[in-house]
Wavefront OBJ file of the C-alpha trace (Angstrom):
o trace
v -0.014 0.319 0.077
v 3.084 2.504 0.319
v 6.803 2.904 0.577
v 8.393 5.286 3.438
v 11.857 6.319 4.558
v 11.631 7.883 7.729
v 14.354 9.615 9.803
v 13.769 10.188 13.131
v 15.562 13.361 13.437
v 13.244 14.907 10.536
v 9.883 13.528 12.428
v 11.237 16.140 14.981
v 12.213 19.092 13.126
v 9.895 19.276 10.133
v 6.152 19.309 10.118
v 5.142 16.788 6.762
v 4.148 18.531 3.642
v 1.635 17.111 1.080
v 3.292 16.915 -2.644
v 0.764 15.410 -4.778
v 0.068 12.068 -3.345
v 3.103 11.884 -1.040
v 4.302 13.395 1.841
v 8.041 14.857 2.730
v 9.013 15.433 5.967
v 12.473 17.099 5.515
v 14.455 14.123 4.000
v 11.866 11.814 4.876
v 8.909 10.956 2.431
v 5.692 8.533 2.647
v 4.747 7.217 -0.672
v 1.291 5.770 -1.158
v 0.588 3.363 -4.076
v -2.159 5.040 -6.498
v -4.834 2.918 -6.914
v -8.651 3.570 -7.560
v -9.415 1.516 -4.468
v -7.474 3.290 -2.262
v -7.668 6.525 0.025
v -5.434 8.887 1.866
v -5.001 11.551 4.531
v -2.920 13.761 6.114
v -4.205 15.171 9.580
v -1.856 17.324 11.333
v -1.861 19.563 14.670
v 1.281 21.488 15.524
v 2.614 18.725 17.502
v 1.515 15.823 16.098
v 0.548 14.438 12.457
v -0.893 11.106 11.201
v -0.851 9.514 7.651
v -3.331 6.766 6.851
v -4.120 4.864 3.732
v -6.913 2.553 3.261
v -8.918 0.400 1.237
v -12.110 2.469 0.172
v -15.839 1.954 0.841
v -17.575 1.672 -2.513
v -20.168 4.797 -1.394
v -20.017 8.084 -3.380
v -18.318 9.952 -0.239
v -15.319 7.854 -0.113
v -14.795 8.084 -4.315
v -14.108 11.534 -4.746
v -11.089 12.072 -2.962
v -8.183 10.136 -3.313
v -5.991 12.535 -1.209
v -7.110 15.044 1.473
v -4.550 17.439 3.589
v -5.876 18.501 6.793
v -3.725 20.816 8.640
v -4.039 23.006 12.133
v -6.989 20.763 13.244
v -8.536 20.758 17.039
v -6.685 17.675 19.537
v -10.278 16.924 19.556
v -10.925 16.656 15.751
v -7.438 14.808 15.921
v -8.487 12.358 18.003
v -12.212 11.546 16.376
v -10.206 10.806 13.011
v -7.274 8.887 14.395
v -10.331 6.743 16.023
v -12.440 6.495 13.126
v -9.452 5.361 11.061
v -8.505 2.611 13.786
v -12.084 1.410 13.392
v -11.783 1.409 9.712
v -13.765 -2.292 8.483
v -11.005 -2.609 5.411
v -7.194 -2.849 5.291
v -5.042 0.171 6.536
v -2.104 1.521 7.396
v -1.527 4.371 9.729
v 1.839 6.159 10.580
v 1.622 8.464 13.573
v 4.525 10.882 14.944
v 5.189 13.556 17.429
v 7.433 15.900 17.385
v 8.286 15.933 20.587
v 11.176 13.348 21.280
v 10.604 12.343 17.528
v 8.493 9.368 18.469
v 7.138 6.932 15.391
v 4.321 4.327 15.601
v 2.874 2.371 13.038
v -0.861 0.176 12.715
v -1.494 -1.978 10.113
v -4.849 -3.110 9.740
v -7.732 -4.173 11.549
v -6.252 -6.328 14.354
v -2.680 -5.678 13.140
v -3.720 -8.154 10.495
v -1.957 -6.245 7.326
v 1.533 -7.225 6.473
v 3.649 -4.400 6.680
v 7.955 -4.550 6.276
v 10.312 -2.812 8.443
v 13.691 -2.317 8.189
v 15.445 -0.290 10.828
v 18.560 1.151 10.621
v 20.147 2.185 13.951
v 23.213 4.014 13.038
v 21.106 6.401 10.926
v 18.037 6.313 13.459
v 15.919 5.500 10.114
v 12.759 3.105 9.435
v 11.984 1.870 6.049
v 8.624 0.571 5.366
v 6.516 -1.565 2.364
l 1 2 3 4 5 6 7 8 9 10 11 12 13 14 15 16 17 18 19 20 21 22 23 24 25 26 27 28 29 30 31 32 33 34 35 36 37 38 39 40 41 42 43 44 45 46 47 48 49 50 51 52 53 54 55 56 57 58 59 60 61 62 63 64 65 66 67 68 69 70 71 72 73 74 75 76 77 78 79 80 81 82 83 84 85 86 87 88 89 90 91 92 93 94 95 96 97 98 99 100 101 102 103 104 105 106 107 108 109 110 111 112 113 114 115 116 117 118 119 120 121 122 123 124 125 126 127 128 129 130
């Protein structure tokens, strides 16, 4: 569903920026696989953000926007969106980051059922996902 390369340092220093359907964070990136059955979103507050790519439901509302960005959202809105994605009935991947301490969390699929592969490079403090 995606390819990503994330340096922990970039997560602490830079805000994510949407570039088409991809996201850049300093030298780091998240590149979702573009497919009509997938949709993705980037939701940001001033101190944290998450990116989600998920399988689309077959309804009119979900077929209109393949990539959405919401910036400077309230903490309450952020939590509601995050919870909605955790409860998504189809496959999804959520990449969540907090600027404080350069924290990173990845969740994949309902009950953690979607395979996602990691390569952690301790020397460069980076994570590659596919």
